[in-house]
N, C-alpha and C positions, 0 to 999 in steps of 0.2 A: 204899323202893326208888326209884330214878331211872328214868324212862322216856325212851328215846331212839328217834327214828324217823329212818330214812334215806330214807324214801319221801315223795313229795309228798302223797299222799292219807292218810297216817298209818294205813295198813291193817296195817302190821307194826311191832311195838314190840320193842325189846330191853330186857330188864330187867337192871339193874345194881345191885348192893347199894350203898346209900348209906353211906359211911364215917362220916358225922356222925350217922346215925340214932339210935344208942344213946348219944350224948353228951348230958350234961346241958345244959340251956339256958344256964346260967351259964357253963359251960366253953366253949360255942360262942361266946357273946358275948365272953368273954375272948380266945379264939383270934382272933376277928375283929378285936378292938381291937389286939392285938399285930401282926397282919398289916397293918392300916392304918398303924400307927406305923412299921413296917418299910418299907413302900412310901413313906411320906412322907419318911423319912430318905434312902432310896435316891434318890428323885427330887430332893430338895434337893441332895444331894452331887453328883449328876450335873449338875444345872444349874450349880452353882458351878464344877465342873471344865470343863464345856462353855464357860461364859462366859470363864473364865481362858484356855482354849485359843484360843477365837475372838479375844479381845482381844490376846493375846500373839502370835498367828500372823497377825494381819491386817497385811499389808504395804501400804504406800502409804496409810496412814490419813490422813485430811484433818487439817490443822493445827487446825481448829476443834473437832475431836473430842478433842484433848488439852487437859486443863484447865489453867488458869493456876495456877501454884504460887508462893506467896510465898517470900521469902528464908528465913524461918524454917522453912517446910514443906520447902524444898529441902534444908536440913540433915538433916532426917529422911529424905528420899528418897535422899540420897547413901548413907546407911547401909543402907537397904533394897536399893538397887541393888547395893551391894557384897556384902552378905551373902546376897542372894536370898530369904532367909526368916529373919525375926528376931522377937523379942518386944520389948515396950515396955521391959522391964527391961534388956535388952541395949542398947537405944537410949539409955536414960537413962545407963547406965554409960559408953557411948562419948562422949556429949556432956558428961559431967561435967567433963572437962578443958578443953573448948573454950568452953562457955557456962555461965552461971549460971542455968539454968532449973530450976524446981521440977518434980518428977515430974508434977504435974497439968498443967503447961504442955505437957510432951511428950505426955501423953495427949490433951490438947485438940487439938494439932497433928495427931496420928495420926487422931483422929476427923474432923477437917476433910478430911484426905486420903482417908479412907474415903468421906465424903459427896461428894467430888468424883470418885469412882471412879478415883483415881490409884493406890490400893492396895486390896487385899482381904485376907482372912484365912482361916485354917483353925484350928479349935479342937481341941486335943488335951489332954484332961483339963481342967485349970483354965487352961492357957496358950493364948493367942492368938498364932498365928504369922502375921506380916504378910508379904505378898509384893507386888511391883509389878505393876500393870496397865498403867502407862505405862512404856515402855522408855526408858532413858537416852538412847539415840541419837535416838529420836523427839522427846524433849523438847528436846535440844540443837538439833536441826534447826528445831523450831518457834521457839525463842527466838532463834536466829541470824537466821532470816527476819524475825522481828518487829523485831529490833534494826536490821537493814539497812533495812527499810521505814520505821521510825520516824525514824532519824537520817540516812539517805542516800537517801531516796525510792526504795528498792528497787534502787539501783545498787551492785553489788558493786565495780565499777571505782572509783567515788567512795570507797567505804569503804577499799579497798586503797591508793589514792593518798593518802588522808588518813593512814592508818596508817603508810605508808612515809615520808611527809614528817615526821611528828611523833615517830617512834620510832627508836631506834638498833637496827639490825638486823645481826646477825652474818652473816659470810660463809656459815656453815652454813645459817642461816635463809633467806638469799637463794637458795642452791642448792636447798633443799627447795621453796621457793615456785616456783622456775623449773621444777623437775621436775613439780610438781603442775599448773602452768599448761600445760606442754607435753603432758601426758598427758590433760588434760581439755578439749582443743579440740573444738568442736562439728563 
């Protein structure tokens, strides 16, 4: 029997039958273990989904929160960004025509991206499905800013002037640039 009291002085008790009272001790332990495993799985999955949601929905993330990604890792990221959710086998297939990497090289690069928190994964059966934590637009913005700071001391004007002087630009590109500049005035 379970005893419950709704009064501060414990003068009145309500007797409720205990559903576990007639259960074997071994079965009770088994049920408790299963329950704990269930809770652990639920909490773990919720944390993963919460983290994924927070990271992907966080607008205005600081550039220093976005990991640096090597050129080789970037090839993997391009596939993950495009497919949104993919496996290493699919990545290996995609890259087979472009680069001569062995499957272990691709797996190493995927692990590096996991360690940098650029990607994460869900496991379904024996397959791991990888998805991006760093969005393509965020990465491009960070790299663009880094490039302008590194080569043009942070001056977009210097970068554009250098580009226009040294590149042949079509009339269509000039119109597009002019449109962008006219619409982005401070």
